[in-house]
N, C-alpha and C positions, 0 to 999 in steps of 0.2 A: 267743749263737749256739746253745748247747745247748738253750735253751728253745725257740727257733725250730724247730730240727730235730724235737723231740718233737712240737710242734703239727702240723707237716707230716706226720709219720709217722701221727699219729691221723687226719688227714684222708685219708690214702691208705687207711688200713684202712677207713674209712667208705666210700670210694669202691669198694674192692674188694668189700665186702660187698654193694654194689648188683650187682655181676656175678653173684653167686651167689643172687640173689633167686629165689623160687620162686612169684611171684605167679600165674603161668600153670600151675601143677601140677594144679589140679582143674577138670575140664570137666563141664558138664551141658548136654545137648542132646537133641533129638528127643522120643520117647516116654519120659520119665523115664529116659533113658540117661545114663551118665556114665563117666569113666575118670579115674585119678589117676596122677601121675608121681611120686608119692612112694614108689612100688615100682619095682623094676627086674626084668623090663620092666614098663611101666605095665599096670595092671589095671583091671577093670570096677568101677564104683560102682553100688550097688543102692539107695541111700537118696534119690536125687534126686526132687524133686516138680515138675520143670519138664516142661511138655508144650507144645512149640512145634513148628510146621510148618517154620519157617525160622530167623529170628534169634534169637540168644541171646548172653550174655556172663556171665562169671564172674571173680572176683578172690579171691586168697589172700593171706596176709601172706608176709614174706620167708622164712619157714620152712616154707612150704607148707601152712599151716593155713587151711581155707576161711573166708572172711569172708561173702560172700553171692553170689547169682547172680540173673539176670533175663531175662525174654523180651521186654523192652521195654514191657510193660503192667503186670507185677507183679513184685515183688522177694521173694526168700526169703532168710532169714538162715541162719547156719551150722547152726542146729537144724532146717532145712528147714521152717521155718514162715514164713507170710507176715510180712514185716517190718513194724514199726510204721509206719503210713501208707503201706504198700508197694503199695497197690491204686490204680489209676487213672492210671498213667503213659501217655502218649499215643503210645508205639510200637505195634507190632502183631506177633503171632506169625507172620503171613504176610508180613512184610517181610524182604527178603533179610538185611540187617544191622540188625535192629530196635533194638539198642543196643550201646554200648561203654562200659566203665567206666574212668575216669581219676582218679587220686589227685590231691588239691591239692598242689602243690610246697610243701614246708616244714611240711606238716602230717601227723600220724600217724593222725588220726581223720575227716577230711573227704575225701569221694569225690563224684565227679560221674557221674551216668548220663545219656548222651547218646542220644536216641531219635529215630528216623525212622518214619513210618507206612507202611502198604502203600499202593500205588498208588491203589486204589480206595477207601481209607478217607476219612472226613470230615475226620479231623484230618491236614491236609497240611503240617505244620510240623516244622522241626528245632527240638528243644527240649532243655532239660537240667533235671535235679533234683538237689538236694544231699542226700547221705547223711552223717549224723552218727553215728559209731560209738560215741559216748559215751552215746547215748540207750538206753532200754530195757535198762538194766543191762548194757551193753556189747555187746548183740546188734544195735545200730544201729537207725536210723529215718530215714524221709524227713522232711526239714525241711519243714513245712507251707507256710511263707511262701516257700519256695524251690523249689516243685514245678512242673514243666512251664513253665519259663521259656522264652519264645520267643526263638529267635535268627533264623530266617528262614522264610518261607512257601514253598510250592511245593517241598517237600522230596522227594527221590528216596529209594529203598530202600537207598542206599549210604552207608557210614559207616566211617571208619578213623582211626587215631590213631598218633602217633609222639612220641618223646622227644628233645629236644635236650640232649645231655650237657654242652655247653659253657654254655648259658645256664640249664640246669635248668628248662626250660619244655616244655610239651606243645603239640602242634597236633592239633586235631580237624577233618577235612576232610570235606565232603560237597558234591556237585553240586546245582544248583538247577535244578528242572524248568521247562519253558517258557522256557529261556534257554540261553546258552552259557557260563554262569559255573560256575567251581569255587570254593567259599568255604571259606577256612581261618580257624579261631578259635584265639586263643592262650589257653592256661591258665597262669598263673603264680601266684607266692605271694600275689597280691592277688585271685585268683579267675578267673572266666571273662570274657574280654573279649566284649562283645556287638557289637563292630564287626569285621566280617570283613575279611580280605585276600582281594580278589576277582581271579581270573584268568580270561581269556576263552580258549576253545578253538574249534576250527573247527566243531564240531558243534552245532546248536540241539537240545537234548534235550527231547522233548515227549511221548513215547508210553510204553506199558508196557515194550516190549523195552528202551527206553533205561533206564527206571527200575530194573528187576529186574536181578539179577547182582551179583557181588561187586566191590569196589574195595579194593585192598591197597597198603600201603607195602612196599618192600623193607626188610629189617631194619635197614639203615644210614640209612634215610630219605632216600636220594638219588633214588629212583624211585618212581613212582606209577602204577598200572595200574587200568583200569576195564573191565569187560564191559558192552558196549552193544548187544548183541541180533544178530539174523540179519543185518540189513542193514549194520551197521557193523563188528562184530567187537570186538577189544580195542584200546583206546587206551592208549599208554604215554607218560609224561611224565617230565622231569627235575623234581625238587622242591628248592627252596632252603629248607633247614631254619632258616636264619636270618630270612628274611622271610616265608615261608609262601607264596611265589609258585610257579606251575606254568608250565613252559615246554617248549620243544624237543618238540613233539608229533610222534608217529608212530603208525601203525595196523597192526595184525596182522588181516587179513581173517578172517571167520568161516568161509568156505568150506564152507557147507552145514549148519552146526551153529549152535546157540543158545548162546554162551559164558555160562557161570554161574559156576563156581568159578574162583578165582585164587589163586596163592600163589608166592612167591619162594623160591629156594634159600637156605640159610643164608649162603653167601658172596656173596649179591646178584647173581650172574651170570646165573642162570637163572630164567625164568618158565614155570610150569605153568598150563594152562588145561584146565577141564573143561567138558562140554556136557550140559546137562540132558535133551536130546532124543536123544542118541546113547549107545548102550550100548558099555561098554568103551573109552571113547574119552577119552584125556587127552593133550594135546600139550605138548611141551617146547620152548622157545625160548631161544637163547643171546642174551641181550640185551646182553652185554658187547662185541659185535661193533660196529664203528663206524658202519655204515649200516643203514637200514631195510631195504634189499633184502637184505643180508647176514643180518640177524636173521630176516626171513621165510624166507630160504632155509635156515635152521638148524633149521626145524621138524622134530621127531621125535616120532611117535606111539608112546607107551609100549606095549611088548609085553605082551600079557595071556595068561594060560593059556587054552587053547582051550576048556575046559569052563565058563568064567566068563561069565555075562551080567549084568553090574551096570549100573545107571544111576547114574554117578558125578556127584555135586553139589558140596557144598562141600569145600574143602581148607584145612587149617590146619597151619602149621609148629609143632612141639612143642618143649619144653624141651630134648629130646634130640637136636635138629637133624634130625629126621625129619619128613616131611610126612604127615599123617593125612588120609584121604579118606573121605567119607560116601557110601557106595552107598544109594540111596533105599530105605527101609523094609526094611532088613536088621538082623540082630543081630550084625553084624561091622563093624569099622572096617578099611579097607584102608591099607596102609602104603607110602610110597615111602622105602625104606631109605637110599639113597645120593643124596639130591637135588641134591648138588654135582657129581655125575658125569654128563657129557653123553653122551646116548644110551642104549644097552641096559644099561650098568653102573649106571643109578640104581635098577633092580629095584623093581617093585611087587609086594607080597604081598596078595592080594585079601582072605584072611581073616586079617587081622593081629591084631586083638584081639576076642575073644569077649565080647559084651555080655550073655550069659546071656539072661534073659527081657525085656530091654529092646531097643527098635528105634530105628533111625536115622530121620530124615526128610531134608529137603533141607540143613539148615544145621548148621554147627558154631560153637562160641563165637568171638566177635570179641574180640581182645586188642590192646593197645598192641604194635605190631610190633617196636619196639625191644626188648621182652623177649627176643627170640630172636637178637639179634646177639651174635656171639662178641666178647668185649671185646679191647681193645688192653691191652698190657702197660703197667705203670706203673714209674716209677723216681724216686729222690730222691738228694740230695747230690751236686750237680754242680759243687762247688767244687774247684779243684785241691788235691790232698792229702787230700781227703775219701774215705771208703769209700763208692763209689757203690753203692745197693742197688736190685735190680730185683724186681718182683712180678708174678706172674700168678695170680690166684685165679679158676679156672674148673674146676668139678668134673669136666667131661668130658674135660679135656686129659690126654693120656698120651704117653709117649715123648718128653719135652720135651728140648730142646737149645738152649743159648744160644751166641751168637757176639757178643762184645763189640766187634768192629771195631777191636781193638788187636793186630795180628798181631805186633808187636814184644815183646808181653807173653807171659810162659810160662804165664800163667793166663787166655788169651784166650777159652776156652770153658768151659761148665758144663752138667751135667744136672741140677743142683739145681732145685726149683721156683721158690725165691726166692733167687738167688745175689747175691754182691757182687763188685765189681771196683775197683781202685785205678788211676787213670790218672795217668801221670807227666808229661804235658804237656797244655797247653790245645788246644782245637780241636774239630772235628766228628768224631763217630764213628758209623758205621752199625751199629746193634744188631739182630741178626736172631734171632728166636725161632721155632722149628719145633716142632710138636706134632701129635698125631693125636687125632681125635674119632671114635669107632666105627670105627677102622681107616683113616680118611681123613686125609691129611696136610694141615696148614695151616701157613702162614707168616706171621709178623707182623714188619715192619721198620720201625724208626724211627730217625731221626737224633737224636743227643743231643749237647749241646755242654757241654764242660768249660771253666769260666771261671775267669780269674785272680782271686785274692783281693787286694784293694787293701793297700798297705803304709803304715804310719805312719812317717813320717821322724823320725829322731833329732834334733830341732831345739830348743834351749832356749826359743826365743820362743814356742813352742806351750804350754809347761807353765803359765805363770801371766801374767795381766794384772792390773796394779795401777794404781788411779786414786783420786781423791778423790771423795767423794760429792757428789750434785747437790743443793745447796741444803738441806743437812741433812735429806734425806729418806731416808737410808740407801741410796740408789741411786747408782750411779756410771755414767758415760758412757764406755764402752770403744770404743776404736778398733779395730774389726774389718776394716778395709779390706784387710789383707794376710793375714787368717787363712786365707781359702779356698785362696789360692796356696800358703801354707806347708803346709797339709794335703795338697793334691793333689801337690806336689812334681813336676809335670810328667806325673803320671798322667792317662790319657784314659779316657773310658767309665767314669767314677767319680762316683757321687752322694754328697753328704754330708748327713745328717740329724743335728739336734741335739736333745738331750733335757735338761730342766733337772734339778735335784735331786730332784723328785718324779716323774720319768719322763714329764713332759708334753712332747710335741714342740714345738720351737720353729721359727720361720721359717728356711728355708735359701735363700740364705746369711743369716747372722745380720745384722739391721739394723745399719747404720753411721751414727751411733753406736749401740752396744748398751747400753741402759739396763738394769742389773741390780743386785740386792744382792749381797752376798758369798755365792758359791756355786760348787760344782763342777758344771761341765757336761760331758756326754758327747757326743762327736763320733763318730758311726758312719759309716764310709766303705763304700759298697756299690757293687758292680760294677753299673753301669747296665744291663747285659744280663742280668744274674741277680742280684737284690738279695740272694739268700741268702748270697752270697759277700761277706763283710763283716769289717771289722776296726773296733775303737773304741779311743778315747783319751779320758783324763779331762783337762779344761782347768779351771784354777782362776781365777776371777775374784774379785779382792780389792778390797774398798772401804774406804779409810781414812776415818775420820770427820773432818768439818770442825770447827774449833774454834768455841765459842760463849762469849759473855759469861755470866758466872754470874748477872747480874741483868738484868731486862727493860730494854730501851732505851725510855725514854719521850721523846716529843716534847717540845722546849723551846717554851714560850708566853710572849709578852710583849705587853703592851698600850702602845701608842705613840701620841702625836699624829703626825699626818702630817708627814714630814720628820725626825723624831727617829731616833737610832741606838741599837742595842742591842749591847752588847759581852759575850762570853762566852768562857770557856776550855773548849773542847769536851772535851779529855782529862780535865780536872778534873770536868766534868759527868758523864762516865762513871764516874769514881771508881775506875777501873782495877781492878775487881774481877774479875780474870781470872787463869787458870793461868800460872805462870811459863813464859816461853818464848814467849808470844804477843806479837806486834808489832802495835800499833794505828796506823792512819793514816787521814786524812780526805780526801774528793774531792767534787767538785761534780757529777760524773756518773758513772753505773754503769760505762761502758766504761773510764774512767780508773781506777776501783777495781779492775776485773777485770785490767787491764794493769799495775797498780801504777805509775802515772806521773801527773805533775802534781798531787801531793798539796799540800793547802793548810796553812797554818800552824794550830796548835791553837787560838790566840786569834783571834777573828774578830769584826768588826762587821757587823751586819745591819740593813737598813732595810726589808726586805721578806721574805716567807715564802720560805725557801730549802730545797731538798732536799740533805741531806748523806749520802753514802755512806761507811759506816765498814768498813774492811778489817781483819779480824782473822786473822792468819796464824800458823799452827803451823810454827815454824822448823825443827823436826825432820823433818816429813813433807813440808813444802811445801804442805799443804792450807790452804786459807783459806776464810773465810766473809765474805759481804758483808751487813751490817746496814744497815737504812734508818733515818735519823735526819732529822726535819724540824724546823726552826727556824720556828715559826709567829709571824708579826707580826700582831697584831690591831690595827686602827686604831680610835680613838674620835675623834669629830668635833672639829674645832677650836672653840674658844670661840664661841658663836652670841650675837651682840649684837642682842637684842630688847628694846626699851623699852616699847612700847605697841601694843596690838592693839585696834582698833575694830570693834565688832560692831553691826550694824544691828537696832534694835528695830522690826520691821515693824508691830507693832500699837500701838506707843507706849503699852504698858501697864505698863512697868516690869519685865517678865519677858522674859528671852532664854534660849532653849534653845540651847546652844552645842554644835556637832558638833566634838568634839575630833579626830576623824579628819581633818577639813579642816585643823585647826591643825597637823597632822603634816606636811603638805606645806609649810607656812610655815616649820616648824623646819628641815626637810631638803630638799634638792633631790629631785625625783621618782624619779631613778635610784638614790637611796640609801636610799629608805624601805624597801625589802625587806632591807637589810643591818643595820638596827638595830631594836631594840625601843624604842618611845617611850611613856612612861606620864606621867600628869599627877596632880599631888598638891596638897593645900591647904597643906602645910607643907613647909619645907626638910628637916626631919628624916625626914618620910615618904618624901620623894624619895630621900635618901641610903640609907635602909634598905629601899627599895622596898616601902612599906607603904602600904595604903589608897588604892590607885590608883583614880582617878575612872573612872566608866562613860564610855562614848563620848559620851553625851548629857549634858551638865552644865547644870542649870537655874540661871540667874544672876539674882538679884533686885536686887542692888545696882547702881548705876550704874557702880562701879568695883570691880575684884576682882584680887587678885595670885595667880598660879598658878605652881607649880614644876614644871619638866619634867625628867624623867630620860631620857636618851639612852644606851642600852646596846648594846654589841656582843654579840649572843647566843652567839657562838662562844667567847666567854672569859668566865667568871664574874669580876665586879669590874671589868670594862673598861667604865666609863660616865662620863657628864658630866652635872652638874646645873646648871640656871640658871632664872631666873624673868622674868616680864614682867607688865605690867599689862593688863587687859582693860576697855575702856570701851564702855558703851551709847551708841549714837547713834540719835536718833530719826529717823522719817520726816518729812520736811518736808510742810506742808499748803499747798495751792493754793486761793485764794478767787476763782474765776473761773466765769462762767455756762457753761451748755451751749450757748447760742446767742446770736449777735449779729447786728444788721442795720443797714446804713447805706444812705441814700437817694441815688439818682441818682449824682452824681460826687463825693459827699462821702467821707471816709476815717474809718476807725475806729481809735482809740488805745486800747490795753490795757496795764495796768502791774501788775507784781508788787511787792508791798510789800518793804521792805528785807530781803534774805536773804544770809547769809554764804557760802552754797555756790555751786554752779554752776547757772546758768540757761541753758537751751538750748531755742530755739523751733524749731519744724519748719521755718521758713524759713531757719535757719541762724544767726540772730542770737543773741548770748549776752548782750544787755543786759536790764535789768529791765523795759523797756518796748518796745512794738512798734507801728508804724503800719500798718494794713491797708487796702489800696485795692481788693482783689479778693475776691470771694466764694469759699468754699472750706472744706475741713477743715484745721483747725490744731490743734497741740498744743504744750504747753510741758512740759519735764521740769526738776524741781528736784532737785539731787543733793548729798547730803552724803557726802564720801568716807570709805570704811572700808578695813579691811586685806583682804589676800588679793586684791587686784585687783577686788573686788567694789564695789558702791555701795549707799548707802541712798537710794532714789531714789523720787519720786513723779511721775507722768505724768498730765496733764489734756488731754483731747482736746475740741475744741469746733467748732461750725459757725458760718461767717460768711455771712451772706446779703446780697446787694445788691438793693434794691428801687427801682422807678421808677413814675411816674404812668402811667396807661394811655393808649394811643393807640387811638381808635376807628377801626377799619379799615373796618367796614361795619355798617349797620344794616338788617336784613331785616324787611320787614313783610308781614303777611297781613291785607289790609282789604277794603273794599266790603261789610261787613256792618254791622249796626247796633250789635251788642255782642259780637261773637265774633272780634274781630280780635287779631292777635298781633304783638309786637315782639321780635326777637331781636338782641342786640348782639354783634358780633365785635370783639375787641380784641387788642392786642399789648402786650409789655412784660415786665419782670422781676419785677413785684410780684405779690401775691396779692389779687385784686379782688373788689369787691361791687357791686351794682347798685340804682338807685332811680329812681322816676319823679317823686319829689317833693322829693328832696334831704334827706329826714330819715329815711325808712324804707328800709333797705337789705336786699337779699337776695343769697345766693350765686349763685343761678341767674342766667344771662344772657338769660333768656327771660321775657317777660310776656305773659299770655294773657287771654281773655275781656275785651277792651278795647272800649269804645264808640269810636265814630269821633270825630275831633276832633284838637286840637292837644296834643302832649306834649313835655316836656323830659326827656332821658335823662341820668342822672348815674352816672359810674362812679368808685369811690373805691378807692385803694390802702389795704389794711387795715394795712399797715405805717406809714401816715401820709405817704406820700410823694406826696400830691396827689390832687385831684378833677378830672375833665374832664366836659363836658355838651355836648349837642346836641339841636336841636328836631326833632320828628317829627310829621308830619301823618298822620292815618288817615282815609280818605275813605269815603263811602257814597252809593249812588244807589237810589231807589225803583224797584220792578219795574213799577209802573204808576202812572197819575195819572188824574183825572176833571176835566177842565176844563169844568164845567157851572155855575160861578158861585155854588156853595153855600158857598164859603169852605173847603171841605176838598179837599186834594189838586188845587188848581186849576193848579198850576204843577209842572213836572218840572225838578229841578236836582240836580247833583252836590254833596253836602254834605261839609263838612270842607275845602273848598277855598277858604273865603272869604278867607283871608289870603295866598293865593298871587296874586301880581301878574302874573306872566308865564304863567300857564296859559291854554289855549285849549281851547273846547269846541264840537264840531260835531255836528249832527243830520242823519241820513240816513234816506230811506225804504228799503223792503226791497229796492229795486233799486240802492241805492247812490247815489242822487241826493241832493245836498246840499240840505237844506230851510232850515236856520237855522244861524247862528253865534251862540252864546250867550256873554254876558259872565259868567265864572265866578263873580263876586261879586255878581251881580244876583239878581232873583227867580227867573229860570229861564225855561223855554219854556212857552207858554200853549196850545199845540196848534194854531196858526194858521201860515199862510204868507201874507204880504201881506195879513193881515186876513181870510183865509178860513180857516174851520174845516176841519181835515183829518180824514179818516174814522178810525174806531176800527180800530186794527191795531198790528203791532209795529213799532218804529222802532229805529235803531242809533245809538250815539254814539261819538265819538272824542275822548279827552282828551289833550292834549299838555302835559306838566308836567316841568320840569328835564330836558328832553332824552329823555323817555320817553313812550311811548304806552300808553293804556289804552283798551280797546274793551269795548263791552257792549250789551245791547239791553233795551228795556222796552216796556210795552203802553199804548196810549192807549185809555181806555174812555169812552164817551159814554152 
C-alpha cells in the first residue's frame, strides 16, 4: 500500500508540473517583434529575427526557455539562427495561421511543425515537418526524411491545436478548401496519424474570404470557432476532444465587417472577434448561452478610448489569462485585461505593451490552446481512514479557499494551497475550491468518493493448504473452489488479485485445481470501485513429497512358447528396498491403484504381457506414488517341422540361387514375419551363436543341402528357436514334341509323352501321357515336377495342329481364241495348301498358267501336305482371222481349232446381215467359202459356236 501511494504521489507531481508549464511564455511575431511572459508584467523582446506579415508560432520549454520559432516557411533556433535544415517549409508568411508547433507525446526532443500555405500560393497543402532537438548540439534540426509530409491538399489558412489531458494526445484541426469538410489529425506517442477524422459543415468553403481569418479552440477544447469572411461571419461548433468530431454548428453574422481575429476567454464562456477592415472594433459574445439567438443578442462591442484609431487584427490568450491584440503596423500590443467579464468590465488597454522599435503586422503566434486552460485541482488517498490530500499548482491563483464537503467535520475548510482532510465515513463529497486570478474570482468543484477498505476475515482455513505432490513433480493440486468465498466473506464490490512468491500476478480466481509447488501466495483484496483501497493476506500452499522406491523399477521380461505360464513374486522382485513405513501393493489398472482397491496377490502367473501398477504409500502423510511395472511376455514360435524343401533348377545346370527371403514365408506365416528375425546358417553352432548368417541369395551347387534356421524374437535377447531342413534341387522336365503337326481329311493325330513321373496336363484338359487330336488348332502340354512353396518346376510346349484336304476344283477360267497367248486360271476350295501343274509332274504355287497355245490340256491340283491330287481336262480354242479359198492348198478352209474332240459343239456361219450361210461340223475340214457350191464374195463373215451350254461369237474375212 505505501509503495502504491508514493507512486501515485509522484504521478500527481508530474501532472501538476504540467499545469505550471511555460511553453507559451515567449512570442515572436510581426517585424522582428516579440514579448516574454518570463517577466511580470510581460516585456518586449528585441532579439527576434522573424519577419512575417501574418502567421507565426513559437515554443518554449516548461521553464519558459525559448526552444525555436517559425513563420511557416523557415525555423529559427533559440540562438535566433536559422535551424539546421530549417529553410523550405511549405507554409507562408502571408497565411493567417501559417504554422503551429505540437510536441510528440511521451518525448522530450521531438516536435512537429504543421504548416498551411497562403490562399494564392502554389503549395496548397497541409503538411508537417519533424524537429529533433537532439540535432546540431541540442539546438535542434528539421529531420530531412520527415520534412513537408503531406496530410491533405486544398488547405486553407486556418490551423489550430488542442490537448486531450485524459488520453495524452493532441488534435490538429484545419478545414479543407473547395469542400465542406473540417479535418482533424491525431498526434499520439506513435506520431502523427495521416488519416483524418472528417466532419461536414453547412458551408462549402471555396474563396479567399473563407480561407483567411483565424480558427481557435476554447482552452478546454469543447468549442471551435472559425472566421469565414464578409458574407458568412463566424461559425461556432462543439468539438468532441475524444473523437475529433465537429458538430452543433451555429453562425454569428459578420454584420458589415470582415471577421479576422478570434479568441476565447480563459473560462471558455466568451468569444472575441476582431475585423481587419474596421477600426477600433472588437465584438464580445457570450457563447455560454443556450441558443444561437441568445448568443447573437449578447454581442457587445468593446469600448475604445476616443483618441485611438487602431486596425485590430490577431488576438491571442496569454499565460496570464489576458487577451493580447495586434493593431496593424504599431509598436504596441493592446490588452483585454479581464476577458472573463461580460461587457464593459473586460476593459481593453490600447497601448498595453511597448515594443520599442519593433512593429506589429496582422498576426500573433499560434499555440496549442489548452496551454491557457486553468487546471482542475487534484487529490489522492480516497480510502476510508486515509489522509486525503488536495493539490492545486497554478502560479496565478491567489486568495485560495477549500470546502471539503464534510460539514460535520470541524476541519471542513482550509486556506492552505495543498491541504489534507480525513473523512470518517464512505460516500460522495462535493469539494469546492475558490481562488482569484488577477483579481477575478474562479471556482472549481469536483465530486470525490471515499471508498471502503476490504477486510480480511479471521478464518483458519485461509492460512494454509496442504496436499501431496503431483506424480513426483514437486507440484501439488490444491482445491481452491472455496477460497474466493472465504476471502470475500460476503463483501461486495471487492476484487481479489493473487501474487506468487516472486510477485508475479496469478489468475483470479485461482484455477481449481491450482497446481503449485510449496510457496506463500499473497491475496490482495481491492475495492472494485477504487482499487487503491486494499488489504492483503498471506496464504501458505504446502506440498508433501510422494514416496519413491530407492531403486529403479525395471520391467520383467520372459520368453515363452505360446500357451506356457510364467510365475513370479512381484514383491520379492522389487526387493523391498524402500524406507520403513512405506506400504507396497499391486493392481491391474491405474484407477484401482489410485483408489487403493482390488489389490492382487504378490505372486502371480502370467501368460501374456500385463501392466502392473505399484502403489507406494507413506503411512504418516498419506501421500502415495504410483509406479508402473510391466510384465512382458515374449513369444518364440512353436517347434517348426520342416523336413524337405524342393527347389527348381530352371536351367538344369546343377546351380540354384536360392532366395532365402522366400524361405522365410515358408518358415512362418506371413502375418508373423515382421515379428521375428529369421537367419540361415550352414551349421547348428552358427545358428545357436547367431554367427555367419547367409546372405539373402544363397548359391547351391549340390543336389542336396542341409540348412539351419534361427527364428528370434527381436524384442528380447536370447528368445529364439533353431531347426534345420534339407534342400533338394529338382530339374525342369524336357518335352520332345514338334512345333507343328498335320493330319489329312478325316483322319486323327495321336501324340504321346514318354514315361514321366510328374504331372502331365494338355491344353484340352487331359492329364494322360497321350492325346488323340481330331481338330486343327493351337495346343500345348505342360510337364510339372512339384516343388516347395506352392511353386512348380514346369515346362510348357505349344504346338500347332493343321488339318489338310484334297482340293475341290470350283471353276476353271480360260482366256483363249489366240494362237499362243491363252490363259488358264484354276479356282479351288479346301483346307490344304495347294500347288498346280499341266503335266502332273512339274508343279507351281500359282493357280494361273499363261502364254498357252490352243489345244487340249489336263489340269492337276496337288495338296502339298500329301492329302491328294485332283485333275480336269481343259480345251483352248482358236480361229483364223481370214482364209483364202483359191485352191493353192494354203488357208483354203476356215475352221475353229482346238475343238476337234468336242462331240456336242455346233458351229454356224452368217453373212453381214445375219443370214445363216452354213452349219459346219466342228471336227471336219471347215468351210470352203461356198454356199450350195457357189463361191461367195470376199467380205467379212460371222460365226456362232455353241459348246457346253455356252455361246462364242466372232467374225473373220474371206479373201479371194
